[in-house]
N, C-alpha and C positions, 0 to 999 in steps of 0.2 A: 792743229787738225782734228775737228771734230767729228771727224765721217769718211770713210776710206769710197765710199759710194761715187762711181764714177770715174775714179784716180786710176791711173796706168803707173804699176810697178815692176821693180824687175829685183828680180831673185836671182842670185847664185845658189849654186847648191841646193840645190829644188830637187834633187834626186831620191832625196832620204832626212831624216831626222830630223830636225830645227824647218830647214829651208823648204822641203816638205811641206810642213805644216804652215807656214807662215801663206805658201798659197792656195793652201786650202783652205785655211780661214780667213784671207785677204777676199779668195774670188766670193767666197757665201755671204762676203759683206756689201757684194758689188762693186767689186775692184776688181777690173783689168791685170793681170798679170804679164809679162813674160819671164820664163825661169828657164832657167841655164843649169847643165851638172856637165861634168867628165864621163858620165855611164848616159849615153842619148837614152839608153832602153827604159834606165827608171825613172828618167824627169819626163819622159810622156806617158808612162802611167801616172806619175804629181800629176800631170795637167789634165787628163783624162777624169783621175778624181776630183781633180777642181770642178771640172766643168761639169759635171754631174750635181755638186753641190749650191751652185752658184746658178744665181737670179738670172734670168733673160735678160741676155744685152750684154752678158758680163763675155769678154775675150779672153782667154786661157792660153797659151802656145808655149812651146817646149823647145829647146833649142841645144845640139852638144856644142860644148866648149869647156877648153881647158884653159883659167884663165890666170892661169901663171903663162900662158903668152900675150902676148898683146896682141898680137895681127889675130888670133881669132877673136880675144873681146871686142873688137874695132868690129869685124865680121858679124858678131850676135847682136850690137848697135845696130850695125844698119837692116839684119835682119826684122828684128824686132818693132824697129820704126815703121817697114815696108808691110809686115805683118798686120802691124794693130795702126795703118794710115795715120799717125802721128807725128809730131815734128816736137815733142818732148815726154816727158814721165817726171811724174811726180814721188814717186819713192825710189831709194836704190836700197836693199837690201844687199851687201856684198856679205853674205855669211860662207861664202865654202870652204874647206879646209878641210887639213890633215893634217894628224901625229905622228911622232917617228924621229928616230936620231938625234935621241938626247944626247947622244954624248960624241961633244965635237974630239976628244984624241982619238976615239977608238973605229969610231961608225965612218964610212964612206966616203967623203966630201962630195960627189954626185949624190949621192940620195942624201944627207945633209940638208943639199944646196936645191931640192926637190922641195920639201919640205918649208924650208924656207920660199921658194917662190908660188906658191900658191896661197902658204898665210900670210905674207906681205905685199908681193911684187901684183897678190890676184888687187889685193883691195887697193892697191896704186893705182894699176890697170883702170878700172871701174871708174876708179873718180875722176881720172882723164878723161874718160870714157865718157862719164854722162855727165858729168857736173856741166858744160853747157845744156843739156837737154834739163837739167832741174831748175837752172836757174828762168831757160825758157817759161817753165810751167807759172812760174811767179808767187810758187809756195810752196816749195821741193824739200825733202828732206833726206839728207844718207844718210845709212845709216849700218856701222861698220864693227861686223863682231871680233871685238877681243876675244875672251877667257881670263878668269882667276889667272892661268900664269902670267897675266897680263902686269899684274903687278907679285907676284908670288911662283919664280923661278926657279920650283921644283916641283917634283910629286912627290917627296919627303927626302927621308933620312937615308943615302945609296942612291937614290933613284932622277938625274939627271933630265933636263929637258931640254937642253940647248936649242935646238935648229925652233921649235914649237914656241917655248918660253922669249926667243931674240925676235921674231915675227912679230908674235902678240904684243907683247914692247911697245915695238912700233905702230902698231895700229892704232896702238891709245894713246901714244904718243902727239899722231898724227894728229886721229881725233881730234883732240883736245885744241890742239895749234889753230887745227881748222877755224873752232870755235869763233874765234878775234880773226885770224883771216873772212871769214864769209859775213862777219859783222861789220866789218869794213867794207867788205871788196865786192859781196855778193848776197847784198840782204835778203834776197828772196828766198835764198836755201839754211838751210839749220841742219847743221850736223851731232846725233849720237853713236853715244859708246855701248855696245852691251857688253856684259863682265859673266859669262855663262859659269857656275861650277860644276859639279858631276849635272850633266842633261841626256836621260836616255838615247843614244843615238848610234846608228853603226860606225864609227870614226874608224873600231878596229880596222875593218874589214873593206869601211871604205879607204883608208891609205896605203894597206896593201893593194888595193886595185891602181892607185894611184902610183904605182912605182911598176905599172904594166901586167902587175901578177895575177893570177884567176885568183876568186874566192877561198877562201884556206882550207875551207874539205877538198880542194878542185886540183891543188899543190901536190908540183909533182918532189919527187926526196931530192932533187936537185935545189928546183926552186927553195925547197925549206931551207936546206943547207947555206942557203948565201943567201935568205933572210937571218936566218940563226946562224952562225958558223958554229964549231966544235966549241970556242972559248965562250959566248954566249951561253949557248944551251948550258956547259956545264955550273955557269951564275944562275941561272934558271934552277937547275938540278939542285945546287946549292939553297937554293931562296927557297926550295918543296914544291915549286911551279910545276917543276917535270920530275917521273921519277926516274931513279937508277937506272942507268944504260938504256936509257931514252931510245924511242926510236921515232921515227922518220912522222910513220905517221900517232903516234905519241904529244910529237909537237903540232900536224896539224887540229888535234882533236884540241889541245890545249888553244890554240891560235882562237876556234870555233864556238870552245869555251868561254871564252875570254869577250869575245864580240855581244854574244848572247848573255853575258852576266852585264857589262856596262850597260848595255839597253835596256837590259828587265827588270835590273836589282838599280836602279838610276832611284836617286831620290828624288828626282825633276823632269817628270816625262817630257816628250819632246813638243807633243799640243800642249801644256800646260809651261812651257819654255816661251811659244812661240803666241801665246797667249800676252803672256807678263813682255815678252816685248811690242805688240800693239797697245796695250794700254801705256804702257812707257812714251813710244810715239805719241800719242792721240793727247795723252797728259802733257807733253810739250820739255821731257826733263830731256842732259843729253845724256846721263848717265844710268843707264837699266844693270842690274846685277840679280841674274836669279841665282835662285838657290842659296839656302842657307849657311852650304858651307859658304859661299862669296865671298858672300855679307860677313862670317868671324871672320875668314881671314882677310879682310879688307881691317875688318874694325882690328885686330891684331898689331897688321903687317903698319896700320896707322900710328898707332897708339907707342910701339918700341922699334920702329923700322930696322933697329942693328942686330936685334933680336927676331929677326926674320927667319935666318939661316940657321940660330943656337936652336938642337933640338929638344935641349934641357930645358932651355927657359920659355919656349914655345910651349910645350906639354904645359907646364906650369900656369900660362898666360892664359891657356885654349881651359885646364880645368878651373881655372877661377873666373873666366868668364861663362863659364856653363853654371857653374856655383848659381851666380850672381845673376842668370836668365831661369836658374829654379826658381828664386827668390821670387821675382817678380808676378804679381798676382795675375791671375788670370781671366779671360772675358768674362763681365758681366759682375 
């Protein structure tokens, strides 16, 4: 796909982060876009910004949709076909995702399954809904967002991430399985899987909102305790993330700070990540790694998979890799 001009794209999770940047950059390159998000207000803002920077004739629409609900996905599909007067779509970016509920043992089952539903079932439902429309385009691309946690199922020592990692492994496996499936049964469509490392997004705040809670700074004391029970707060205190005798306001400030730091101190911005994704789609690659952290962890896990969760061994491997990289000649 040499150009996005004149194409019609679907972007889920278009209200912020990589989704917002995908919408904006696609529209600027002459591609009409139907964007959805759980938050109707933020995706409407995305659409307005994208329209302002788009060439004449490009149509950008916004839609409220919880991708974990198949009925809402189907409604979104029907709305976009009507709104864009089309019988096909050319690109589908299944980008929506939330984090949280890493503890399979202690976290509430309902919250664990909410994370899994958005991150896995959302991708599955969108594939079911939009694949016939990609086939109808004659040259469609399905782009599913997995994660570095799709090949490394933790955030580090003492930091389990089971709901998110399980879903992202499923997205990666599904996407890879579709390569031959589409080649054999729908050669008009190809698939790509995106594996981001740390990209600057509002996933912390978005994950809280996806559980029906307000912005971190607006949460009540009761909502703070629901999200962070006393035993969890005790662990955060021992990790020096909260002060001794922490109050509900301390927790609120921590969440606001965590969201801002995750977004603003990331090694890769959401805009740069979107550019990498679109470049990968144009080039025809099926595997798009974003960030040096993703590339490094991918290489380490592939080289010694049995050492992926042996922290001492992994540190040695990472140090050796960094030393080797430092010896490589620079550009020019």
